N, C-alpha and C positions, 0 to 999 in steps of 0.2 A: 465723751470727747475731752480727754485729759491730755495735758502736755506730756511729751515723751520725757522719760527720766533715764539718763545715762550716767555712768561713772566715767569721769575724765580719764582715770588711770587705765580703764579697759578699752578705750578707743584705739583702734588701729591707726597707723600713720595716714592711711588713705582717708579714713573717716574724719580724723582731726584736720587733715589738710582741706577737706571739703568744707568743714565749718569755717576754717580760716579764710578760705577763698570766697565763701558765700556768693554774693552777687557778681563777683568778678568773672566767673565762668560765662554768665549771660552777657555781660558788657563786652568782653573780649572775644566773643564768638565771631569768627571770620565771616560767616554768612550775614550777620547783622551789620558788620562794618561795610560789607559790599553793598547791602541794601541802602544804608544811609548815605554812602558815597554816591550812589546813583541819584539820590535826591539833590545832593550838591550839584551834580552834573545837570539835572533838570533845571535847577534855579539859575545856574550859570548860562544855560542855553535859552530859557524862556522867561526868566525874571518873574514878574508879578503873575504872569499866566501860570507858572508852575506852582505858585503859592495857592492860587484859586483851585487848581487841579488837586493839590494835596489836601486842601480843606474838604473837597468833595469826596475824595477817595478814603481818607482816614477818619474824618470827623463827621461825614454825612451832611455837610453844610455847603450850600451854594453861595458863592460870592463873586462879585465883580472886582476887578483890580482897583476901581475908584471907590470901593466900599470897604476896603480892608482896614483903613484907619478909622478909629472911633471918633465921631464928630465931637467938637467941643460942647455942643448943646447936650449930647448924651452923657458926656463926662460930668458936666456941671449939674445935671438933673438927676444923677444916679442916687444921691442921698435920699431924695423924696420917695424912692421906691423901697427903702429899707425901713423896718420897724425901728422906732426910736431907741429901744433897748439895745438893738444890735449896733446902731450908730454910736451910742455911748460906749459900748464895749470896744468897738474898733478905735474910737478916740483914745480910750485909756491904754490900749495896746500901743498905739503910735506914740503916745506921750512917754511910756516906759522905754520904748526903743530909742527915742530921741535922747533921753537922759543917759542911757547906757552908751550910746555911740558918741555923744558929745564928750563923755568922760574918756572914751577910747582915744579921741583926738587931742586931748588936753596936752599930752607930752609928745605929739607927733614931731614938732620942731624942738630941737634942743641944741645946746652948745655948752661945752665944758673944757676948761683948761686942765688937761690930764698930766701935764708936766710943765715946768716953767717955759713959757713962750711957745707951747704947743696947744693950740685950740682946735678941737674937733667937734663935730656934731652931725645933725641930719636936718634936712630941709624937705618938707613934704608938700606936695601939690596934688590936686585932684587930676586923675587921668582925663583925657579930652572927651571921651565918649564911652558909653557902656550900654549893653542890653541886658535886661533882666527877664528871665523866662519864668512865668508863673503857670504851673500846670493846672489843667482842668479836664479831668477824664473820669477817674474813679470818684471824684467829688469836686467840690469847690473849696479853694484854699486862700481866702483873703488874707490869712495870717502870713502866707508866703509873700504876697504883694507888699505887706508892711515890713516884713523882716528883710526884704531885699531893697525896697524903695526907700525906707528911712535911712539906712546907711549911705546909699548913693546921694540922697538929698543932703544929709548932714556933711558929707564930704564935699559937697558943692560941685559935683560932676556937671559940666556945662550942658552936656546932651545925654539924656537917658531915654533909651527906646524900650518900651514895655511890650513883650510878646506874650499873648494869651490865646490859647484855643477857646473858641466860643462854646457856650452851652448848647448841647444838642437839641434841647427842648425849644430854644428860641433862636438859635443861630447868632446870638449876640453875646458880648462879654458880660460876665456876671456883674451886676450893678455894685456889689460890695467891693469888687476889685476897682471899679471906676471911682467909687466914692473915696477910697484911700488914695488912688492916683491923683485925683483932683486936690485932695487935702495937701498932698506933697508937692503940687505944682508939676507933676509929670504929665505932660500934654500929648506926648507921642505914644499912643496905645494902639497896638495892631492886633487884630483878630486873625491868627494864623495857626496852622498846624505846627506842633512843636519842632520836630527835626528840620522841616523845610523852612520854618521861620528863622531858626537859628542859622541855617545855611545862608539865608538872605542877609542876616545881620553880619555874617562873616564875609560875604562876597560883595554886598551892596546890590540893590535892585533899583528899578526906576523909582520906587516909592520909599523903600526902607533903606536908610543910610548904613553904610559900613561903619562898624564900631571897632574899638580897640580891645574890649573885654566883654565876655558873655558869661553870665552866671545864672544858676537856678537849678533846683532839683527836678527829678523826673524819672521816667522809665529808662531802661538800658539804651533805647534808641535815642532818647534826648541826651543822655550822657555821651554817647558816641558822637552825636552831632557836635557837641561842644569840644570834644577832643579833636575832631577833624578840623575844627576852626583854626587850630594851631598851624595847619598847613598853609593858611592864608594870612599868617602874621597876627592872629587874634588870640589872646590868652583866655584861660578859664581857671577856675579853682578846682583842684583835684580832691576828691572825685565825689560828686553828689548823686549817688545812685539810690537804690531802694533802701527804705528805712531799716534801722537795726538798733537794738538796745541790749545792754547787759545790766543786771542787777546783782550786786554782791550783798548777801544777807546772812545773818546768823540767827540763832533761835530767839533773839530779843525782838525780832521784827514781827509785825502784825501780818499774818499770812493772807488775810482778806485784802489788805492794801497792796501787798505784793502781787496778788492775783490781778487786781485792777490795773496796777502799773505795768504788768507784763502784757496785758491786752492793749494798752495804749498804743504802742508801736506795732504790735502784731496785726492790728486791724487795717494797717495801711495797704497791705497787698500780700499776695501769696509768695512774692519774691522777697518779702521782708524776713527778718530774723529777730526773734525775741527770746532771750535766754536768762535764766536765773542761775547764778553760781552760789552754792551753799555747801556746807559740810555737816548740816544737820538733817538726818534722815526724817526726823519728826516734822521739821519745817517743810521739807520737800513734799511729804505726803499731804500735809495740811494745805499747802499752796495748790497742789494738783486738785485736791477736793474742792477748793474754793474757786478755781478757774472754771471747772466743768459747768456749773449752772450759769455762770456769767457769760461763758462762751456760747452756750446754747441759746441764751436770751438775745444775742446780737442779731440784727437783721441778716438775712441769708448771705448777702455779699460780704459783709464784714466778718461773718461767722466762718465762711470758707477761707477768707484771707488769714484770719487769726489762727485757725486750725492748722493751716500749712506752716505759718511762721513759728508755731510752737511745737512742730514735729519734724519738719524736714531739715531746716537749718537752725532751729532753736530748741526750746524746751527747758528742761531742768538738768543741769550738769552737776553731779555730785563730786566735790573735791575732797582731798584729804584734810585740808585745813585752810585757813585764810591765806597763808603764804602761797599755796598752790593756786588759789582763786585769783590772787593779784598777779601772779606770774602769767596765768592764762590771759587775764584782762589786758596786760601790757602787750602781749604778743598779738592779741585780737585787735587792739586799738579801735575801739568801737565809736560809733557816732554818738549815742546817748548812753551814759553810765550813771546809774544811781547807786548810792551806798546806803545800805540799811543795816548797819551793825551797831552793837552797843556803844562803841567808840568810833564813830564815822571818821573823825579827823585822824585817828591813828591809822585807819584803813587808807585814808586819802594819802598819807605820807608814803604809802607803798605803790601808789599809782603814778605812772609816768605819762602814759599815752591814752587819751580819750578826748574826743572833740568837745564833749560837754560833760561836766561832772556835777551831779546833783546830790547834795549832802543831806541825808536824813529823809524820813518818810513824810515830813512836812513840805518837801520840795519835789513834788511829782512832775513827771514829764508833761502831764496834761497842762500844768501851769507854765512850765518853761517853754513849751511850744507856742504859747500865745502871749502872755501878759507880764512876765517877769522883766523882760527887756533884753535878756541874753539871746544870742542868735539861734534860730531854729533851722537854718540852712547850713548843714555841717558836712564835713567829709565822711564818707563811708568806705566800706570795703578794705579797711585797714589803713587808709590814707590819713587817719588822724595822727599817725606816727610822724607825718611829715608836713601836714597841712592844717589849716584852721578854719573856723566858721566864718560866715560872711558878716563883716562889720564895716564901719566906715574906713578902716585901714585897708580893706580889700580894694577900695577905689582910689588909693593914693599911689603916686610914684614918688619914691624917696631918693633924694640926692644926698650923698655924704658931703660934708664940708670940712675944710681944714684951713687953718691960717697959722703960719709960723713967723715968729719974730726972728731977728738975726741970731739971737741966743738959741731959740728953738731949733733953727736949721743946723746950727753948730752941734747940737746934741744928737740929732737923728741922722744927719747927712753922712758922716764917715762910715757908719754901718751900711747905709744905703749904697755908697760907692763900692764897698767890699763885695756886697751881694751882686751888684751890677757887673763887676769884673768877673765874678765866678760864673755868672750866667751868660757871659760873653756878649754884653750889650755895651760896646764902647761909647756910643752916643750918650747913654744914661750916665756912665762913669765920667765922661767928659763934661757934661752939664754940671755935675757936682764938683769936679776938679776946678772948673772955671770960677767957681764960687769959693775957692780956697779950701776945699774939703778933701 
């Protein structure tokens, strides 16, 4: 079970296009959109009853409408169910995320005089409400709760709704999720199926309030549900689908560590993509050899996921040189990018688009996903070229500000009047002429 090795120069346009599209073919499948749209229709028609039906149908969990919200006592008591070592680790993750997101907000409000008498700036305020979706299906992901919840809390969003599928084994929300939510003061936690819960947050139901923004990673169905929310005036971040990673490496890199880091994102799911870009045949062979025993040693579920992620949409791509690898990486615009070259900062200077860039082999994805403090909920499917990860900035609405003195208006007004006249806006031009411009 070795990763597929292909030469980039030998890929046909169809094959290269398939790698570039990766998860997008699944996400934009018309049948999937029709299916998720039907869940919206169910929620619009039956409200909380539709949420209970979806929990039974998709998650195998029975629930009553009055039992969808996690009680305060369960939230506050969740920490007692966790080992102290895990609580300490979760606390350290939350602390790192707080530090990062507080720094993100430090310059959110600014004002500067860019010319005599012309003062401009930005004024940022938290959005009124948001829903964060924390998946629970292929596994439990308290890190996602923290990586979404901390930015929302730091941004001081007045109302945050947390949507979580329950554990199949207990029918309840993972206590690690609840421990973090309680630490952050997030009291509205709902155990719901992913797509139907997102539909409820977009539409509003008897229990779940309508929000203005919904974010969170998940399956293609979860992603489609967030995209459909736009039809109801609710925004999301583009596009948090199946996990994907690229590693750019030369023969200075440790092949065993490369093998381990390739498997990090590959184990997320069979719809993931994990790819090594290198121009060293010797390194490619050594990495393939190192992956094989570690892949075989994974539990069956993760082994199947990783094998698919390293063969179907990923594996090892041989490039002519570093320039070709960086050109491919910029076009690919990956979710997670690691640079493992002799001069990683020189390589970094050639990278324009990646949602996350990890520099050197001392900065593995396994750490970034949890405790460094950088976001782990990131755009995938090439959307890193136009979008960014979830931080406190995600939960802000920003107003531009401007203030002109009489001198400032005199300096910018005449040009504004000329443009207004060219664009045939006589009221614009008249407002400026009235001021003597």
